[in-house]
Every structure is written in structure tokens, then in C-alpha cells.
C-alpha positions as CSV (number, residue, x, y, z in Angstrom):
1,M,33.3,-13.2,36.5
2,R,36.2,-14.9,36.3
3,T,37.0,-17.0,33.1
4,T,39.6,-18.4,31.3
5,I,40.5,-17.7,27.5
6,R,43.3,-19.3,25.3
7,L,45.1,-16.7,23.2
8,N,48.0,-17.7,20.5
9,D,51.1,-15.5,21.8
10,E,51.0,-13.4,18.9
11,L,47.5,-12.1,19.3
12,L,48.0,-11.6,23.1
13,Q,50.9,-9.4,22.2
14,T,48.8,-7.2,19.7
15,A,45.9,-6.9,22.0
16,K,47.8,-5.6,25.4
17,Q,50.2,-3.3,23.0
18,H,46.6,-1.9,22.0
19,A,44.9,-1.8,25.4
20,L,47.9,0.4,26.8
21,A,47.8,2.4,23.4
22,T,43.9,3.5,23.8
23,Q,44.2,3.7,27.6
24,R,42.6,0.5,28.6
25,T,43.1,-2.5,30.2
26,L,43.5,-6.0,28.6
27,T,39.9,-6.5,29.8
28,Q,38.0,-3.3,28.7
29,L,39.7,-4.3,25.2
30,I,38.0,-7.7,24.9
31,Q,35.2,-6.7,26.4
32,D,34.6,-3.4,23.8
33,A,35.4,-5.9,21.2
34,L,33.1,-8.5,21.5
35,V,30.1,-6.1,22.3
36,S,30.8,-4.5,19.2
37,L,31.3,-8.1,16.8
38,L,27.5,-9.3,18.6
39,E,26.3,-5.8,17.8
40,K,27.8,-5.8,14.1
41,E,26.5,-9.7,14.2
42,R,23.0,-9.4,15.4
43,S,22.4,-6.3,13.2
44,A,23.5,-8.0,10.1
45,A,21.4,-11.2,11.1
46,S,18.3,-8.7,11.9
47,P,18.0,-5.5,9.6
48,R,16.0,-3.2,10.9
49,T,12.9,-2.2,9.2
50,V,11.2,0.8,8.9
51,E,7.3,1.0,8.5
52,L,6.8,3.7,6.1
53,P,3.9,5.8,5.1
54,T,1.6,5.6,2.0
55,F,-0.7,8.2,0.9
56,K,-3.6,7.2,-2.3
57,G,-3.5,10.5,-5.0
58,D,-4.6,11.1,-8.4
59,G,-1.1,10.7,-9.4
60,T,0.9,14.0,-10.8
61,Y,-0.8,17.3,-12.2
62,P,-1.1,17.0,-16.0
63,G,1.0,18.1,-18.3
64,I,4.2,16.5,-15.5
65,D,6.6,14.2,-16.3
66,I,8.0,13.2,-13.2
67,N,11.1,11.2,-16.0
68,S,11.8,14.5,-17.6
69,N,14.0,16.8,-14.9
70,A,13.5,19.5,-17.2
71,S,9.7,19.6,-17.5
72,L,9.7,19.0,-13.3
73,R,12.0,22.3,-13.5
74,D,9.7,23.8,-16.3
75,C,6.8,23.3,-14.1
76,M,8.4,24.5,-11.3
77,E,9.2,27.5,-12.4
78,L,6.1,28.4,-13.8
79,S,4.6,28.3,-10.2
80,E,7.0,30.9,-8.9
């Protein structure tokens, strides 16, 4: 489909140079930029959520303090 857009001269010149440097046509550059912008805005507007499974349990084993690295390390060394 053909359409007309108006760009200021400096932006158009910069876009043409970038298209040439990246071996694309100006049309391809504009299409790539629009797709990128739309994907970015779509993902920012509705962040993807992931459902993670949860499990019920009895908690930790006796003597393990999950807030202490040293306690966890000691328990792991004992189990080896």
C-alpha cells in the first residue's frame, strides 16, 4: 500500500543514510522501525505474566535456618 508521510528534512536525510548503511531501502527501514516500536509499546502496556506452580509442604527440615547461609552450608555438608 502506498501512503504519504511528512518528515523534516534532517530526519529524512538521517534515515536515508541509515538505510544505506544497513543495506535496506527507506521503506524497509520505516517498516522495521514501526514494527519495533509497536512491539515495544505492546509489551510495555501488557507485561507477560507467568503462572508458577506452588506446593504446600511442612516447611524446612529441623535445624535449618533458611536466612543463614552458614546454616544451610553446614546442613548440606552433613548430608554428603
